[in-house]
C-alpha positions as CSV (number, residue, x, y, z in Angstrom):
1,M,-29.6,-136.1,94.4
2,K,-26.3,-135.0,95.9
3,V,-23.7,-135.4,93.3
4,K,-20.3,-136.8,94.5
5,V,-17.3,-138.7,93.3
6,L,-18.3,-142.3,92.6
7,K,-16.2,-144.6,94.8
8,T,-18.2,-147.7,95.1
9,E,-20.3,-149.9,92.9
10,K,-23.4,-148.8,94.9
11,D,-22.5,-145.1,94.1
12,Y,-22.1,-146.0,90.5
13,N,-25.5,-147.8,90.3
14,I,-27.3,-144.9,92.0
15,A,-25.7,-142.5,89.5
16,C,-26.8,-144.6,86.6
17,E,-30.3,-144.9,87.9
18,R,-30.5,-141.1,88.3
19,V,-29.4,-140.5,84.8
20,Y,-32.0,-143.0,83.6
21,Q,-34.7,-141.2,85.7
22,L,-33.7,-137.9,84.2
23,I,-33.8,-139.2,80.6
24,S,-37.1,-140.9,81.0
25,S,-38.9,-138.3,83.2
26,T,-39.8,-136.0,80.4
27,E,-41.0,-136.3,76.8
28,K,-39.1,-133.2,75.7
29,A,-35.3,-132.9,75.6
30,I,-33.5,-131.7,78.6
31,E,-31.9,-128.4,78.0
32,P,-28.1,-128.4,78.7
33,D,-28.2,-125.2,80.8
34,S,-31.1,-126.4,82.9
35,P,-30.5,-127.8,86.4
36,E,-31.4,-131.2,85.1
37,G,-29.0,-130.8,82.2
38,E,-26.2,-129.8,84.4
39,E,-26.8,-132.7,86.8
40,M,-27.0,-135.2,83.9
41,E,-23.8,-133.9,82.4
42,L,-21.9,-134.0,85.7
43,L,-23.2,-137.5,86.5
44,S,-22.3,-138.7,83.0
45,L,-18.7,-137.5,83.5
46,L,-18.5,-139.2,86.9
47,I,-19.9,-142.4,85.4
48,E,-17.5,-142.3,82.5
49,K,-14.5,-141.8,84.9
50,Y,-15.7,-144.7,87.1
51,E,-16.1,-147.0,84.2
52,H,-12.7,-146.1,82.7
53,E,-11.0,-146.8,86.0
54,R,-12.8,-150.0,86.9
55,Y,-13.8,-151.6,83.6
56,R,-10.8,-151.2,81.3
57,M,-11.2,-153.1,78.1
58,E,-8.2,-154.4,76.3
59,A,-7.7,-153.0,72.8
60,P,-8.3,-155.6,70.1
61,T,-5.3,-157.1,68.3
62,P,-4.8,-155.9,64.8
63,I,-6.2,-159.3,63.5
64,E,-9.3,-158.9,65.6
65,A,-9.7,-155.4,64.4
66,I,-9.4,-156.5,60.8
67,K,-11.8,-159.4,61.2
68,F,-14.3,-157.2,63.0
69,R,-14.3,-154.6,60.2
70,M,-14.6,-157.3,57.6
71,E,-17.6,-158.6,59.5
72,Q,-19.1,-155.1,59.8
73,M,-18.7,-154.5,56.1
74,E,-19.7,-158.1,55.1
75,L,-16.4,-158.7,53.4
76,K,-14.7,-162.0,52.6
77,Q,-11.0,-162.6,52.4
78,V,-11.1,-162.4,48.6
79,D,-12.6,-158.9,48.9
80,V,-9.7,-157.6,50.9
81,A,-7.0,-159.5,49.1
82,P,-5.7,-156.5,47.1
83,L,-5.0,-154.7,50.4
84,F,-2.7,-157.6,51.5
85,G,-1.1,-158.4,48.2
86,G,-3.1,-161.5,47.3
87,K,-5.4,-164.3,48.5
88,T,-2.6,-166.3,50.0
89,R,-1.1,-163.4,51.9
90,V,-4.4,-162.3,53.4
91,S,-4.9,-165.8,54.7
92,E,-1.4,-165.9,56.2
93,V,-2.0,-162.6,58.0
94,L,-5.4,-163.4,59.3
95,N,-4.1,-166.8,60.6
96,G,-1.2,-165.1,62.4
97,K,1.5,-166.7,60.2
98,R,2.6,-163.4,58.7
99,S,2.9,-159.9,60.2
100,L,1.3,-156.8,58.7
101,T,3.6,-154.7,56.7
102,L,3.6,-150.9,56.8
103,K,1.9,-150.9,53.3
104,M,-0.9,-153.2,54.5
105,I,-1.4,-151.1,57.6
106,V,-1.8,-147.9,55.5
107,L,-4.1,-149.5,53.0
108,L,-6.3,-151.1,55.7
109,H,-6.6,-147.7,57.3
110,R,-7.3,-145.9,54.1
111,Y,-9.7,-148.3,52.5
112,L,-11.4,-149.9,55.5
113,G,-11.1,-147.1,58.0
114,I,-9.5,-149.2,60.6
115,P,-7.7,-146.8,63.1
116,L,-3.9,-146.9,62.8
117,E,-3.7,-147.5,66.6
118,S,-5.7,-150.7,66.2
119,L,-3.4,-151.9,63.5
120,I,-0.2,-151.4,65.4
121,S,-1.3,-152.0,69.0
122,S,0.0,-155.5,69.4
123,S,3.6,-154.5,68.6
124,K,4.6,-155.5,72.2
125,H,7.0,-158.0,70.8
126,I,9.1,-155.1,69.5
127,K,11.4,-154.3,72.4
128,L,14.5,-152.2,72.9
129,E,17.6,-154.0,74.1
130,D,18.3,-153.3,77.8
131,D,21.5,-151.4,77.2
132,K,19.8,-149.1,74.6
133,K,16.8,-148.6,77.0
134,E,19.2,-147.6,79.8
135,R,20.9,-145.0,77.6
136,L,17.5,-143.6,76.6
137,L,16.3,-143.4,80.2
138,K,19.4,-141.3,81.1
139,V,18.0,-138.5,78.9
140,P,16.0,-136.3,81.3
141,S,13.3,-135.3,78.9
142,I,12.7,-138.9,77.8
143,K,12.6,-140.2,81.3
144,S,10.2,-137.4,82.3
145,F,7.9,-138.0,79.4
146,L,7.7,-141.7,80.1
147,K,7.0,-141.1,83.8
148,R,4.2,-138.6,83.0
149,G,2.6,-141.1,80.6
150,K,2.8,-143.8,83.3
151,T,3.9,-146.3,80.7
152,A,4.9,-149.9,81.4
153,I,8.3,-149.2,79.8
154,L,10.0,-148.1,83.0
């Protein structure tokens, strides 16, 4: 197969099929330095890039992340209550009536292994006032940093 940048769904499907063929064509493992190994690695990178560009998944909200981890670990609200400061507080947080505190975030990360990014990801309601944002954007290094990251802040 001629390996090329995946631009269409058809290209993507052909690449996925080829990876499947490579994986299932032999009983022994494919050596990374072999021609098949090189082809599979390159196709995998192209497939990953295509999926990342076309099938972006939204990150879960902190509440979704907590509930997911609780389900994974087969935990009930009463089990995690100490991390929130009590049974009432855990209920309020999981029902969206109370925000997570910094202490809760740290404890959830430490004891349940929930990534910090997942626990703070929905902080979109925290905004900088327009006049302060304008002042920040006048600082060349900050403006350059934000443009490089292609953030939605600008």
